[in-house]
Phi, psi and omega in degrees: 000121184282148179280130179298148183282148183279163183296331182289321176297315180294322175299321180290323176298317180294318182296317179294322176304315179293325177295314182300318180296317182296320176297320175306314185291315185299311189291335183290335171297318182290336183263348187284147185289325185261158187278344172223157191224151173262163183301316185292323179297314180296313183299321184286321181296319184262355182065044174248166176275157179299323185294323180286322182288324174293325174293322179291321180295318177299320179290317178296324180296325184289341178256011182057023177280334184225143173244162180224140173272117179304329181285312186265342179066025173259148180252156177219171176292140181259184190291332174300316184292320177299317184294325176295314180297318179298318178300321178292312181296329183289335174266003180279127178256103188301322183298313177299316181294332177276333180319310182296320181293322179291327172301304183305311180298311184295320178295325181287319187252002184053036178223176186280132174258138185221160174231129176239149174238160178266135173231095180065233180267023176219172177223163181215148168293132177239349178201151170207154175240117184260129186287165175272077179234145176292319175253111182211168180252134176234132181264161171271120178285141173080002177263133182282138178232146180294160186279001182252355186247112172101164181298316183291318183297312186289334178295327173293302185305322190292324191255017168277159177303152184304323185287335176282327179292318179294321178300327178286321179294317185287328183267351189226114173293138183285078190277151180274135170264321168230181184285357178252359184292139176287106184248358174275115183301325177292319174297322176288322177303315183295319184296319179294320178301319179289322178304304184307317181294317185266341179093004183204162181242150176234165176205137167243089178072018181289333176248328172228123185297142172090001187234154176228148179207160178231139187216143178228140186279154172249129183252149175266185183298339177266011180065030176260144177291113181252342177203174171219141172244155185213160170237137187213147174197184178295133186302332177289347183237324187266134176241098182302334184276006187287148185302314179297322180295318181296310187294318180292318186296308180297325177294319181292316180296323179290320177293324176292314176304324179292323181293336176271008176095003187277136176236122179310132183258160174285168176302322176300313177299323181295319181292326178295322180294317184293319184294323178296322179293323183292324183292330178297317181278347180243024172069025178095002181248131177284137179289151176169000000 
């Protein structure tokens, strides 16, 4: 036979439940596909009454976690919520965040897993997990490589805004790093288009002879590439196009991107973002 709850315990339980509902509403804005929401949409999605949602939104507005458009009566995340997100991102160490994923990839596939960051018009390895194999690949950390040579480099280049890709082509001759480096501009453009379509890049000896690799981009909350992870090994043993390697690498990149606030966007949203990037480079005017 259970002991009846005291009035204090019942009050505390109701308070906790109210906080949980408020957090559910706030988190729903972060998961929603559209930037603003109506009371009815929120109530339906979370199984709450419209009156309860309205009370929660009023409380969140008082702390600037939510804002409302007086004309449409639709709600959006407020400046306090944005500040929380920025504080989280400012304290985020991509290398630390990526380390467990690199270990899992290396252990599962018995090959070298790497993390690369971009530095201007080059990229460099900043971390790696090497398998316990007699024949294995090890990369040099901190050495810059061009953005057109190798899977990790091409994974950066392929997902840059078009104007940055064009600037790279105009400012950098496509010099060969090995005899397999793609140095034909048309051929590289075709390869970059395929990488964007499938979501990952591959290489067979394009940066280092005798090696093969597969690389996937990590996106932040603005859908910009902030890092690239890869799997690489001796070409005679490692087949980067194999199903398990592709699946596991893309899943790992997706989990890391999600921690950085990235949500896959629709094609329409991507077009809007590209148009915004063009306006930045043309002083607010669309070319035409």
